[in-house]
mmCIF file as Biopython writes it, N, C-alpha, C and O atoms, coordinates in Angstrom:
data_model
#
loop_
_atom_site.group_PDB
_atom_site.id
_atom_site.type_symbol
_atom_site.label_atom_id
_atom_site.label_alt_id
_atom_site.label_comp_id
_atom_site.label_asym_id
_atom_site.label_entity_id
_atom_site.label_seq_id
_atom_site.pdbx_PDB_ins_code
_atom_site.Cartn_x
_atom_site.Cartn_y
_atom_site.Cartn_z
_atom_site.occupancy
_atom_site.B_iso_or_equiv
_atom_site.auth_seq_id
_atom_site.auth_asym_id
_atom_site.pdbx_PDB_model_num
ATOM 1   N N  . MET A ? 1  ? 22.070 -31.699 -37.995 1.0 0.0 1  A 1 
ATOM 2   C CA . MET A ? 1  ? 20.658 -31.304 -39.028 1.0 0.0 1  A 1 
ATOM 3   C C  . MET A ? 1  ? 20.556 -29.612 -39.511 1.0 0.0 1  A 1 
ATOM 4   O O  . MET A ? 1  ? 21.048 -28.697 -38.851 1.0 0.0 1  A 1 
ATOM 5   N N  . GLY A ? 2  ? 19.811 -29.443 -40.796 1.0 0.0 2  A 1 
ATOM 6   C CA . GLY A ? 2  ? 19.828 -28.703 -41.802 1.0 0.0 2  A 1 
ATOM 7   C C  . GLY A ? 2  ? 19.132 -27.622 -41.292 1.0 0.0 2  A 1 
ATOM 8   O O  . GLY A ? 2  ? 18.155 -27.655 -40.543 1.0 0.0 2  A 1 
ATOM 9   N N  . GLN A ? 3  ? 19.663 -26.730 -41.718 1.0 0.0 3  A 1 
ATOM 10  C CA . GLN A ? 3  ? 19.071 -24.951 -41.378 1.0 0.0 3  A 1 
ATOM 11  C C  . GLN A ? 3  ? 17.752 -24.507 -41.283 1.0 0.0 3  A 1 
ATOM 12  O O  . GLN A ? 3  ? 17.075 -24.631 -42.304 1.0 0.0 3  A 1 
ATOM 13  N N  . GLN A ? 4  ? 17.337 -24.121 -40.501 1.0 0.0 4  A 1 
ATOM 14  C CA . GLN A ? 4  ? 15.785 -24.095 -40.408 1.0 0.0 4  A 1 
ATOM 15  C C  . GLN A ? 4  ? 15.277 -23.079 -40.932 1.0 0.0 4  A 1 
ATOM 16  O O  . GLN A ? 4  ? 15.768 -21.970 -40.720 1.0 0.0 4  A 1 
ATOM 17  N N  . GLN A ? 5  ? 14.119 -23.259 -41.775 1.0 0.0 5  A 1 
ATOM 18  C CA . GLN A ? 5  ? 13.492 -22.840 -42.984 1.0 0.0 5  A 1 
ATOM 19  C C  . GLN A ? 5  ? 12.766 -21.375 -42.141 1.0 0.0 5  A 1 
ATOM 20  O O  . GLN A ? 5  ? 12.020 -21.506 -41.170 1.0 0.0 5  A 1 
ATOM 21  N N  . THR A ? 6  ? 13.068 -20.310 -42.601 1.0 0.0 6  A 1 
ATOM 22  C CA . THR A ? 6  ? 12.261 -18.779 -41.848 1.0 0.0 6  A 1 
ATOM 23  C C  . THR A ? 6  ? 10.900 -19.059 -42.622 1.0 0.0 6  A 1 
ATOM 24  O O  . THR A ? 6  ? 10.949 -19.316 -43.825 1.0 0.0 6  A 1 
ATOM 25  N N  . GLU A ? 7  ? 9.594  -19.010 -41.895 1.0 0.0 7  A 1 
ATOM 26  C CA . GLU A ? 7  ? 8.696  -18.866 -42.400 1.0 0.0 7  A 1 
ATOM 27  C C  . GLU A ? 7  ? 8.250  -17.380 -42.530 1.0 0.0 7  A 1 
ATOM 28  O O  . GLU A ? 7  ? 7.571  -16.966 -43.470 1.0 0.0 7  A 1 
ATOM 29  N N  . VAL A ? 8  ? 8.629  -16.733 -41.652 1.0 0.0 8  A 1 
ATOM 30  C CA . VAL A ? 8  ? 8.180  -15.100 -41.606 1.0 0.0 8  A 1 
ATOM 31  C C  . VAL A ? 8  ? 9.566  -14.291 -40.774 1.0 0.0 8  A 1 
ATOM 32  O O  . VAL A ? 8  ? 10.249 -14.813 -39.893 1.0 0.0 8  A 1 
ATOM 33  N N  . PRO A ? 9  ? 9.709  -13.130 -41.241 1.0 0.0 9  A 1 
ATOM 34  C CA . PRO A ? 9  ? 11.550 -12.485 -41.456 1.0 0.0 9  A 1 
ATOM 35  C C  . PRO A ? 9  ? 11.000 -12.597 -39.878 1.0 0.0 9  A 1 
ATOM 36  O O  . PRO A ? 9  ? 9.897  -13.055 -39.581 1.0 0.0 9  A 1 
ATOM 37  N N  . ARG A ? 10 ? 11.973 -12.094 -38.940 1.0 0.0 10 A 1 
ATOM 38  C CA . ARG A ? 10 ? 11.824 -11.719 -37.490 1.0 0.0 10 A 1 
ATOM 39  C C  . ARG A ? 10 ? 11.568 -10.374 -37.666 1.0 0.0 10 A 1 
ATOM 40  O O  . ARG A ? 10 ? 10.615 -10.147 -36.920 1.0 0.0 10 A 1 
ATOM 41  N N  . ASP A ? 11 ? 11.893 -9.308  -38.254 1.0 0.0 11 A 1 
ATOM 42  C CA . ASP A ? 11 ? 11.747 -8.283  -37.811 1.0 0.0 11 A 1 
ATOM 43  C C  . ASP A ? 11 ? 10.658 -7.764  -39.357 1.0 0.0 11 A 1 
ATOM 44  O O  . ASP A ? 11 ? 11.346 -7.606  -40.366 1.0 0.0 11 A 1 
ATOM 45  N N  . PRO A ? 12 ? 9.127  -7.518  -39.552 1.0 0.0 12 A 1 
ATOM 46  C CA . PRO A ? 12 ? 8.790  -7.354  -40.778 1.0 0.0 12 A 1 
ATOM 47  C C  . PRO A ? 12 ? 8.513  -5.952  -41.393 1.0 0.0 12 A 1 
ATOM 48  O O  . PRO A ? 12 ? 8.010  -5.665  -42.479 1.0 0.0 12 A 1 
ATOM 49  N N  . GLU A ? 13 ? 8.895  -5.306  -40.577 1.0 0.0 13 A 1 
ATOM 50  C CA . GLU A ? 13 ? 9.733  -3.696  -41.326 1.0 0.0 13 A 1 
ATOM 51  C C  . GLU A ? 13 ? 11.374 -4.051  -41.345 1.0 0.0 13 A 1 
ATOM 52  O O  . GLU A ? 13 ? 11.825 -2.907  -41.293 1.0 0.0 13 A 1 
ATOM 53  N N  . ARG A ? 14 ? 12.422 -4.848  -41.383 1.0 0.0 14 A 1 
ATOM 54  C CA . ARG A ? 14 ? 13.691 -4.391  -41.728 1.0 0.0 14 A 1 
ATOM 55  C C  . ARG A ? 14 ? 14.149 -6.074  -42.467 1.0 0.0 14 A 1 
ATOM 56  O O  . ARG A ? 14 ? 13.778 -7.193  -42.112 1.0 0.0 14 A 1 
ATOM 57  N N  . ILE A ? 15 ? 14.905 -5.738  -43.381 1.0 0.0 15 A 1 
ATOM 58  C CA . ILE A ? 15 ? 15.095 -7.301  -44.082 1.0 0.0 15 A 1 
ATOM 59  C C  . ILE A ? 15 ? 16.793 -7.341  -43.819 1.0 0.0 15 A 1 
ATOM 60  O O  . ILE A ? 15 ? 17.773 -6.743  -44.266 1.0 0.0 15 A 1 
ATOM 61  N N  . ASP A ? 16 ? 16.617 -8.047  -43.160 1.0 0.0 16 A 1 
ATOM 62  C CA . ASP A ? 16 ? 17.916 -8.861  -42.556 1.0 0.0 16 A 1 
ATOM 63  C C  . ASP A ? 16 ? 18.862 -9.173  -43.573 1.0 0.0 16 A 1 
ATOM 64  O O  . ASP A ? 16 ? 18.689 -10.389 -43.644 1.0 0.0 16 A 1 
ATOM 65  N N  . ALA A ? 17 ? 19.782 -8.891  -44.445 1.0 0.0 17 A 1 
ATOM 66  C CA . ALA A ? 17 ? 20.846 -9.074  -45.843 1.0 0.0 17 A 1 
ATOM 67  C C  . ALA A ? 17 ? 21.631 -9.987  -45.347 1.0 0.0 17 A 1 
ATOM 68  O O  . ALA A ? 17 ? 22.016 -10.804 -46.183 1.0 0.0 17 A 1 
ATOM 69  N N  . THR A ? 18 ? 21.959 -10.120 -44.410 1.0 0.0 18 A 1 
ATOM 70  C CA . THR A ? 18 ? 22.962 -11.323 -43.920 1.0 0.0 18 A 1 
ATOM 71  C C  . THR A ? 18 ? 22.506 -12.822 -43.723 1.0 0.0 18 A 1 
ATOM 72  O O  . THR A ? 18 ? 23.342 -13.722 -43.646 1.0 0.0 18 A 1 
ATOM 73  N N  . SER A ? 19 ? 20.575 -13.155 -43.611 1.0 0.0 19 A 1 
ATOM 74  C CA . SER A ? 19 ? 20.044 -14.030 -43.488 1.0 0.0 19 A 1 
ATOM 75  C C  . SER A ? 19 ? 19.873 -14.583 -45.113 1.0 0.0 19 A 1 
ATOM 76  O O  . SER A ? 19 ? 19.429 -13.834 -45.984 1.0 0.0 19 A 1 
ATOM 77  N N  . ASP A ? 20 ? 20.226 -15.782 -45.349 1.0 0.0 20 A 1 
ATOM 78  C CA . ASP A ? 20 ? 19.982 -15.988 -46.665 1.0 0.0 20 A 1 
ATOM 79  C C  . ASP A ? 20 ? 18.591 -16.237 -46.355 1.0 0.0 20 A 1 
ATOM 80  O O  . ASP A ? 20 ? 17.860 -15.452 -46.960 1.0 0.0 20 A 1 
ATOM 81  N N  . ASP A ? 21 ? 17.867 -17.204 -45.491 1.0 0.0 21 A 1 
ATOM 82  C CA . ASP A ? 21 ? 16.062 -17.883 -45.395 1.0 0.0 21 A 1 
ATOM 83  C C  . ASP A ? 21 ? 15.432 -16.419 -45.729 1.0 0.0 21 A 1 
ATOM 84  O O  . ASP A ? 21 ? 14.402 -16.337 -46.398 1.0 0.0 21 A 1 
ATOM 85  N N  . GLU A ? 22 ? 16.280 -14.966 -45.098 1.0 0.0 22 A 1 
ATOM 86  C CA . GLU A ? 22 ? 15.148 -13.709 -45.072 1.0 0.0 22 A 1 
ATOM 87  C C  . GLU A ? 22 ? 15.068 -12.995 -46.655 1.0 0.0 22 A 1 
ATOM 88  O O  . GLU A ? 22 ? 14.069 -12.445 -47.119 1.0 0.0 22 A 1 
ATOM 89  N N  . ILE A ? 23 ? 16.067 -13.120 -47.172 1.0 0.0 23 A 1 
ATOM 90  C CA . ILE A ? 23 ? 16.735 -12.897 -48.489 1.0 0.0 23 A 1 
ATOM 91  C C  . ILE A ? 23 ? 16.023 -13.883 -49.335 1.0 0.0 23 A 1 
ATOM 92  O O  . ILE A ? 23 ? 15.876 -13.589 -50.521 1.0 0.0 23 A 1 
ATOM 93  N N  . ARG A ? 24 ? 15.606 -14.904 -48.940 1.0 0.0 24 A 1 
ATOM 94  C CA . ARG A ? 24 ? 14.625 -16.340 -49.829 1.0 0.0 24 A 1 
ATOM 95  C C  . ARG A ? 24 ? 13.088 -15.228 -49.704 1.0 0.0 24 A 1 
ATOM 96  O O  . ARG A ? 24 ? 12.512 -14.504 -50.517 1.0 0.0 24 A 1 
ATOM 97  N N  . TRP A ? 25 ? 12.923 -15.476 -48.667 1.0 0.0 25 A 1 
ATOM 98  C CA . TRP A ? 25 ? 11.802 -14.844 -48.136 1.0 0.0 25 A 1 
ATOM 99  C C  . TRP A ? 25 ? 10.720 -14.271 -48.954 1.0 0.0 25 A 1 
ATOM 100 O O  . TRP A ? 25 ? 9.706  -14.508 -49.610 1.0 0.0 25 A 1 
ATOM 101 N N  . TRP A ? 26 ? 12.260 -12.584 -48.149 1.0 0.0 26 A 1 
ATOM 102 C CA . TRP A ? 26 ? 11.155 -11.393 -48.844 1.0 0.0 26 A 1 
ATOM 103 C C  . TRP A ? 26 ? 11.580 -11.525 -50.863 1.0 0.0 26 A 1 
ATOM 104 O O  . TRP A ? 26 ? 11.211 -10.564 -51.536 1.0 0.0 26 A 1 
ATOM 105 N N  . ALA A ? 27 ? 12.237 -12.584 -51.527 1.0 0.0 27 A 1 
ATOM 106 C CA . ALA A ? 27 ? 12.375 -12.098 -52.451 1.0 0.0 27 A 1 
ATOM 107 C C  . ALA A ? 27 ? 10.724 -12.670 -53.365 1.0 0.0 27 A 1 
ATOM 108 O O  . ALA A ? 27 ? 9.974  -12.282 -54.261 1.0 0.0 27 A 1 
ATOM 109 N N  . LYS A ? 28 ? 10.879 -13.831 -52.378 1.0 0.0 28 A 1 
ATOM 110 C CA . LYS A ? 28 ? 9.366  -14.643 -52.880 1.0 0.0 28 A 1 
ATOM 111 C C  . LYS A ? 28 ? 8.183  -13.940 -52.399 1.0 0.0 28 A 1 
ATOM 112 O O  . LYS A ? 28 ? 7.300  -13.654 -53.207 1.0 0.0 28 A 1 
ATOM 113 N N  . GLU A ? 29 ? 8.081  -13.657 -51.262 1.0 0.0 29 A 1 
ATOM 114 C CA . GLU A ? 29 ? 6.891  -12.269 -50.975 1.0 0.0 29 A 1 
ATOM 115 C C  . GLU A ? 29 ? 7.020  -11.193 -52.033 1.0 0.0 29 A 1 
ATOM 116 O O  . GLU A ? 29 ? 5.937  -11.113 -52.613 1.0 0.0 29 A 1 
ATOM 117 N N  . LEU A ? 30 ? 7.925  -10.308 -52.537 1.0 0.0 30 A 1 
ATOM 118 C CA . LEU A ? 30 ? 8.113  -9.425  -52.837 1.0 0.0 30 A 1 
ATOM 119 C C  . LEU A ? 30 ? 7.461  -9.558  -54.974 1.0 0.0 30 A 1 
ATOM 120 O O  . LEU A ? 30 ? 6.595  -8.932  -55.587 1.0 0.0 30 A 1 
ATOM 121 N N  . GLY A ? 31 ? 8.380  -10.606 -55.383 1.0 0.0 31 A 1 
ATOM 122 C CA . GLY A ? 31 ? 8.212  -11.589 -56.538 1.0 0.0 31 A 1 
ATOM 123 C C  . GLY A ? 31 ? 9.178  -11.032 -57.218 1.0 0.0 31 A 1 
ATOM 124 O O  . GLY A ? 31 ? 9.139  -10.864 -58.437 1.0 0.0 31 A 1 
ATOM 125 N N  . VAL A ? 32 ? 10.285 -10.645 -56.343 1.0 0.0 32 A 1 
ATOM 126 C CA . VAL A ? 32 ? 11.875 -10.265 -57.164 1.0 0.0 32 A 1 
ATOM 127 C C  . VAL A ? 32 ? 12.950 -11.692 -56.945 1.0 0.0 32 A 1 
ATOM 128 O O  . VAL A ? 32 ? 12.674 -12.772 -56.421 1.0 0.0 32 A 1 
ATOM 129 N N  . SER A ? 33 ? 14.024 -11.303 -57.454 1.0 0.0 33 A 1 
ATOM 130 C CA . SER A ? 33 ? 14.854 -12.412 -57.482 1.0 0.0 33 A 1 
ATOM 131 C C  . SER A ? 33 ? 15.673 -12.217 -56.106 1.0 0.0 33 A 1 
ATOM 132 O O  . SER A ? 33 ? 15.133 -11.363 -55.402 1.0 0.0 33 A 1 
ATOM 133 N N  . ASN A ? 34 ? 16.714 -12.723 -55.594 1.0 0.0 34 A 1 
ATOM 134 C CA . ASN A ? 34 ? 17.144 -12.535 -54.066 1.0 0.0 34 A 1 
ATOM 135 C C  . ASN A ? 34 ? 18.448 -11.099 -54.768 1.0 0.0 34 A 1 
ATOM 136 O O  . ASN A ? 34 ? 18.708 -10.021 -54.235 1.0 0.0 34 A 1 
ATOM 137 N N  . VAL A ? 35 ? 18.795 -11.459 -55.587 1.0 0.0 35 A 1 
ATOM 138 C CA . VAL A ? 35 ? 19.989 -10.297 -56.287 1.0 0.0 35 A 1 
ATOM 139 C C  . VAL A ? 35 ? 18.986 -8.883  -56.039 1.0 0.0 35 A 1 
ATOM 140 O O  . VAL A ? 35 ? 19.027 -7.847  -55.374 1.0 0.0 35 A 1 
ATOM 141 N N  . ALA A ? 36 ? 18.006 -9.608  -57.095 1.0 0.0 36 A 1 
ATOM 142 C CA . ALA A ? 36 ? 17.644 -7.704  -56.117 1.0 0.0 36 A 1 
ATOM 143 C C  . ALA A ? 36 ? 17.285 -7.564  -55.156 1.0 0.0 36 A 1 
ATOM 144 O O  . ALA A ? 36 ? 17.042 -6.359  -55.095 1.0 0.0 36 A 1 
ATOM 145 N N  . ILE A ? 37 ? 16.986 -8.124  -54.001 1.0 0.0 37 A 1 
ATOM 146 C CA . ILE A ? 37 ? 16.220 -7.540  -52.673 1.0 0.0 37 A 1 
ATOM 147 C C  . ILE A ? 37 ? 17.773 -7.479  -52.186 1.0 0.0 37 A 1 
ATOM 148 O O  . ILE A ? 37 ? 17.874 -6.820  -51.151 1.0 0.0 37 A 1 
ATOM 149 N N  . LEU A ? 38 ? 19.050 -8.013  -52.681 1.0 0.0 38 A 1 
ATOM 150 C CA . LEU A ? 38 ? 20.263 -7.726  -51.634 1.0 0.0 38 A 1 
ATOM 151 C C  . LEU A ? 38 ? 20.464 -6.078  -52.373 1.0 0.0 38 A 1 
ATOM 152 O O  . LEU A ? 38 ? 20.648 -5.100  -51.647 1.0 0.0 38 A 1 
ATOM 153 N N  . ASP A ? 39 ? 20.404 -5.976  -53.712 1.0 0.0 39 A 1 
ATOM 154 C CA . ASP A ? 39 ? 20.972 -4.811  -54.553 1.0 0.0 39 A 1 
ATOM 155 C C  . ASP A ? 39 ? 19.873 -3.596  -54.183 1.0 0.0 39 A 1 
ATOM 156 O O  . ASP A ? 39 ? 20.147 -2.447  -54.530 1.0 0.0 39 A 1 
ATOM 157 N N  . ALA A ? 40 ? 18.673 -3.869  -53.500 1.0 0.0 40 A 1 
ATOM 158 C CA . ALA A ? 40 ? 17.842 -2.702  -53.139 1.0 0.0 40 A 1 
ATOM 159 C C  . ALA A ? 40 ? 18.075 -2.268  -51.817 1.0 0.0 40 A 1 
ATOM 160 O O  . ALA A ? 40 ? 17.901 -1.092  -51.496 1.0 0.0 40 A 1 
ATOM 161 N N  . VAL A ? 41 ? 18.637 -3.547  -50.655 1.0 0.0 41 A 1 
ATOM 162 C CA . VAL A ? 41 ? 18.878 -2.981  -49.778 1.0 0.0 41 A 1 
ATOM 163 C C  . VAL A ? 41 ? 20.667 -2.568  -49.496 1.0 0.0 41 A 1 
ATOM 164 O O  . VAL A ? 41 ? 21.187 -2.162  -48.456 1.0 0.0 41 A 1 
ATOM 165 N N  . GLU A ? 42 ? 21.125 -2.773  -50.464 1.0 0.0 42 A 1 
ATOM 166 C CA . GLU A ? 42 ? 22.660 -2.018  -50.496 1.0 0.0 42 A 1 
ATOM 167 C C  . GLU A ? 42 ? 21.926 -0.432  -51.100 1.0 0.0 42 A 1 
ATOM 168 O O  . GLU A ? 42 ? 22.358 0.639   -50.676 1.0 0.0 42 A 1 
ATOM 169 N N  . LYS A ? 43 ? 21.418 -0.465  -51.557 1.0 0.0 43 A 1 
ATOM 170 C CA . LYS A ? 43 ? 20.666 0.595   -52.446 1.0 0.0 43 A 1 
ATOM 171 C C  . LYS A ? 43 ? 19.373 1.832   -51.409 1.0 0.0 43 A 1 
ATOM 172 O O  . LYS A ? 43 ? 19.105 3.027   -51.284 1.0 0.0 43 A 1 
ATOM 173 N N  . VAL A ? 44 ? 19.146 1.094   -51.135 1.0 0.0 44 A 1 
ATOM 174 C CA . VAL A ? 44 ? 18.440 2.215   -50.043 1.0 0.0 44 A 1 
ATOM 175 C C  . VAL A ? 44 ? 18.393 1.892   -48.894 1.0 0.0 44 A 1 
ATOM 176 O O  . VAL A ? 44 ? 17.704 2.665   -48.228 1.0 0.0 44 A 1 
ATOM 177 N N  . GLY A ? 45 ? 19.039 0.681   -48.078 1.0 0.0 45 A 1 
ATOM 178 C CA . GLY A ? 45 ? 18.638 -0.033  -46.684 1.0 0.0 45 A 1 
ATOM 179 C C  . GLY A ? 45 ? 17.838 -0.847  -46.136 1.0 0.0 45 A 1 
ATOM 180 O O  . GLY A ? 45 ? 17.071 -1.267  -47.002 1.0 0.0 45 A 1 
ATOM 181 N N  . SER A ? 46 ? 17.567 -1.398  -44.892 1.0 0.0 46 A 1 
ATOM 182 C CA . SER A ? 46 ? 16.858 -2.351  -45.139 1.0 0.0 46 A 1 
ATOM 183 C C  . SER A ? 46 ? 14.908 -2.120  -44.742 1.0 0.0 46 A 1 
ATOM 184 O O  . SER A ? 46 ? 13.988 -2.921  -44.573 1.0 0.0 46 A 1 
ATOM 185 N N  . SER A ? 47 ? 14.985 -0.999  -44.736 1.0 0.0 47 A 1 
ATOM 186 C CA . SER A ? 47 ? 13.420 -1.342  -44.392 1.0 0.0 47 A 1 
ATOM 187 C C  . SER A ? 47 ? 12.926 -1.704  -45.662 1.0 0.0 47 A 1 
ATOM 188 O O  . SER A ? 47 ? 13.312 -1.448  -46.803 1.0 0.0 47 A 1 
ATOM 189 N N  . VAL A ? 48 ? 12.040 -2.320  -45.233 1.0 0.0 48 A 1 
ATOM 190 C CA . VAL A ? 48 ? 11.177 -3.423  -46.075 1.0 0.0 48 A 1 
ATOM 191 C C  . VAL A ? 48 ? 10.398 -2.089  -46.819 1.0 0.0 48 A 1 
ATOM 192 O O  . VAL A ? 48 ? 10.447 -2.314  -48.028 1.0 0.0 48 A 1 
ATOM 193 N N  . ARG A ? 49 ? 9.603  -0.612  -46.534 1.0 0.0 49 A 1 
ATOM 194 C CA . ARG A ? 49 ? 8.984  0.441   -46.871 1.0 0.0 49 A 1 
ATOM 195 C C  . ARG A ? 49 ? 9.816  0.325   -48.175 1.0 0.0 49 A 1 
ATOM 196 O O  . ARG A ? 49 ? 9.371  -0.108  -49.238 1.0 0.0 49 A 1 
ATOM 197 N N  . GLU A ? 50 ? 11.275 0.833   -47.928 1.0 0.0 50 A 1 
ATOM 198 C CA . GLU A ? 50 ? 12.533 1.575   -48.718 1.0 0.0 50 A 1 
ATOM 199 C C  . GLU A ? 50 ? 12.461 0.928   -49.997 1.0 0.0 50 A 1 
ATOM 200 O O  . GLU A ? 50 ? 12.211 1.496   -51.060 1.0 0.0 50 A 1 
ATOM 201 N N  . VAL A ? 51 ? 12.738 -0.529  -49.802 1.0 0.0 51 A 1 
ATOM 202 C CA . VAL A ? 51 ? 12.929 -1.583  -50.586 1.0 0.0 51 A 1 
ATOM 203 C C  . VAL A ? 51 ? 11.827 -2.027  -51.691 1.0 0.0 51 A 1 
ATOM 204 O O  . VAL A ? 51 ? 11.949 -2.229  -52.900 1.0 0.0 51 A 1 
ATOM 205 N N  . ARG A ? 52 ? 10.630 -2.109  -50.766 1.0 0.0 52 A 1 
ATOM 206 C CA . ARG A ? 52 ? 9.672  -1.663  -51.908 1.0 0.0 52 A 1 
ATOM 207 C C  . ARG A ? 52 ? 9.107  -0.716  -52.634 1.0 0.0 52 A 1 
ATOM 208 O O  . ARG A ? 52 ? 8.261  -0.874  -53.514 1.0 0.0 52 A 1 
ATOM 209 N N  . ARG A ? 53 ? 9.701  0.522   -52.168 1.0 0.0 53 A 1 
ATOM 210 C CA . ARG A ? 53 ? 9.721  1.871   -53.354 1.0 0.0 53 A 1 
ATOM 211 C C  . ARG A ? 53 ? 10.546 1.765   -54.324 1.0 0.0 53 A 1 
ATOM 212 O O  . ARG A ? 53 ? 10.250 2.129   -55.462 1.0 0.0 53 A 1 
ATOM 213 N N  . HIS A ? 54 ? 11.746 1.230   -53.993 1.0 0.0 54 A 1 
ATOM 214 C CA . HIS A ? 54 ? 12.717 1.235   -54.612 1.0 0.0 54 A 1 
ATOM 215 C C  . HIS A ? 54 ? 12.498 -0.025  -55.668 1.0 0.0 54 A 1 
ATOM 216 O O  . HIS A ? 54 ? 13.148 0.039   -56.711 1.0 0.0 54 A 1 
ATOM 217 N N  . LEU A ? 55 ? 11.886 -0.826  -55.526 1.0 0.0 55 A 1 
ATOM 218 C CA . LEU A ? 55 ? 11.437 -2.063  -56.261 1.0 0.0 55 A 1 
ATOM 219 C C  . LEU A ? 55 ? 10.238 -1.924  -57.272 1.0 0.0 55 A 1 
ATOM 220 O O  . LEU A ? 55 ? 10.175 -2.536  -58.338 1.0 0.0 55 A 1 
ATOM 221 N N  . ASP A ? 56 ? 9.061  -0.821  -56.682 1.0 0.0 56 A 1 
ATOM 222 C CA . ASP A ? 56 ? 8.197  -0.542  -57.673 1.0 0.0 56 A 1 
ATOM 223 C C  . ASP A ? 56 ? 8.361  0.643   -58.430 1.0 0.0 56 A 1 
ATOM 224 O O  . ASP A ? 56 ? 7.354  1.099   -58.971 1.0 0.0 56 A 1 
ATOM 225 N N  . GLN A ? 57 ? 9.947  1.498   -58.632 1.0 0.0 57 A 1 
ATOM 226 C CA . GLN A ? 57 ? 10.050 2.218   -59.011 1.0 0.0 57 A 1 
ATOM 227 C C  . GLN A ? 57 ? 11.047 1.421   -60.282 1.0 0.0 57 A 1 
ATOM 228 O O  . GLN A ? 57 ? 11.045 1.648   -61.492 1.0 0.0 57 A 1 
ATOM 229 N N  . ALA A ? 58 ? 11.744 0.575   -59.611 1.0 0.0 58 A 1 
ATOM 230 C CA . ALA A ? 58 ? 12.491 -0.470  -60.779 1.0 0.0 58 A 1 
ATOM 231 C C  . ALA A ? 58 ? 11.690 -0.988  -61.762 1.0 0.0 58 A 1 
ATOM 232 O O  . ALA A ? 58 ? 12.238 -1.081  -62.861 1.0 0.0 58 A 1 
ATOM 233 N N  . MET A ? 59 ? 10.244 -1.451  -61.666 1.0 0.0 59 A 1 
ATOM 234 C CA . MET A ? 59 ? 9.716  -2.416  -62.297 1.0 0.0 59 A 1 
ATOM 235 C C  . MET A ? 59 ? 8.708  -1.281  -63.747 1.0 0.0 59 A 1 
ATOM 236 O O  . MET A ? 59 ? 8.246  -1.641  -64.830 1.0 0.0 59 A 1 
ATOM 237 N N  . ALA A ? 60 ? 8.724  0.471   -62.889 1.0 0.0 60 A 1 
ATOM 238 C CA . ALA A ? 60 ? 7.967  1.209   -63.531 1.0 0.0 60 A 1 
ATOM 239 C C  . ALA A ? 60 ? 9.051  1.169   -64.582 1.0 0.0 60 A 1 
ATOM 240 O O  . ALA A ? 60 ? 8.739  0.666   -65.662 1.0 0.0 60 A 1 
ATOM 241 N N  . GLY A ? 61 ? 10.403 1.673   -64.408 1.0 0.0 61 A 1 
ATOM 242 C CA . GLY A ? 61 ? 11.320 1.980   -65.130 1.0 0.0 61 A 1 
ATOM 243 C C  . GLY A ? 61 ? 11.609 1.042   -66.407 1.0 0.0 61 A 1 
ATOM 244 O O  . GLY A ? 61 ? 12.091 1.384   -67.486 1.0 0.0 61 A 1 
ATOM 245 N N  . GLY A ? 62 ? 11.117 -0.442  -65.925 1.0 0.0 62 A 1 
ATOM 246 C CA . GLY A ? 62 ? 10.885 -1.303  -66.701 1.0 0.0 62 A 1 
ATOM 247 C C  . GLY A ? 62 ? 12.720 -1.966  -67.037 1.0 0.0 62 A 1 
ATOM 248 O O  . GLY A ? 62 ? 13.205 -2.215  -68.140 1.0 0.0 62 A 1 
ATOM 249 N N  . GLN A ? 63 ? 13.503 -2.122  -65.440 1.0 0.0 63 A 1 
ATOM 250 C CA . GLN A ? 63 ? 14.592 -3.001  -65.327 1.0 0.0 63 A 1 
ATOM 251 C C  . GLN A ? 63 ? 13.968 -3.872  -65.150 1.0 0.0 63 A 1 
ATOM 252 O O  . GLN A ? 63 ? 12.954 -4.096  -64.489 1.0 0.0 63 A 1 
ATOM 253 N N  . ALA A ? 64 ? 14.906 -4.688  -66.080 1.0 0.0 64 A 1 
ATOM 254 C CA . ALA A ? 64 ? 14.246 -6.573  -65.796 1.0 0.0 64 A 1 
ATOM 255 C C  . ALA A ? 64 ? 14.934 -7.192  -64.713 1.0 0.0 64 A 1 
ATOM 256 O O  . ALA A ? 64 ? 14.591 -8.290  -64.273 1.0 0.0 64 A 1 
ATOM 257 N N  . ASP A ? 65 ? 16.082 -6.403  -64.175 1.0 0.0 65 A 1 
ATOM 258 C CA . ASP A ? 65 ? 17.416 -7.611  -63.132 1.0 0.0 65 A 1 
ATOM 259 C C  . ASP A ? 65 ? 16.023 -6.837  -61.899 1.0 0.0 65 A 1 
ATOM 260 O O  . ASP A ? 65 ? 16.730 -5.869  -61.619 1.0 0.0 65 A 1 
ATOM 261 N N  . ALA A ? 66 ? 15.056 -6.647  -61.274 1.0 0.0 66 A 1 
ATOM 262 C CA . ALA A ? 66 ? 14.476 -6.066  -60.758 1.0 0.0 66 A 1 
ATOM 263 C C  . ALA A ? 66 ? 13.225 -6.623  -60.086 1.0 0.0 66 A 1 
ATOM 264 O O  . ALA A ? 66 ? 12.492 -5.880  -59.433 1.0 0.0 66 A 1 
#
């Protein structure tokens, strides 16, 4: 059978960067690309709070890829 689609992340405070389903879910939830999620996790860690802060700062700074 196919992979089960994640409806919500297992941990709402952490992003599991090893899970394609979670990356897609968070990208849709935060309105950014999968790459932007992975980049943010690499830079600030897996905390959703820190990832949101990083993405907000990137958007305010005019970075088109975030």
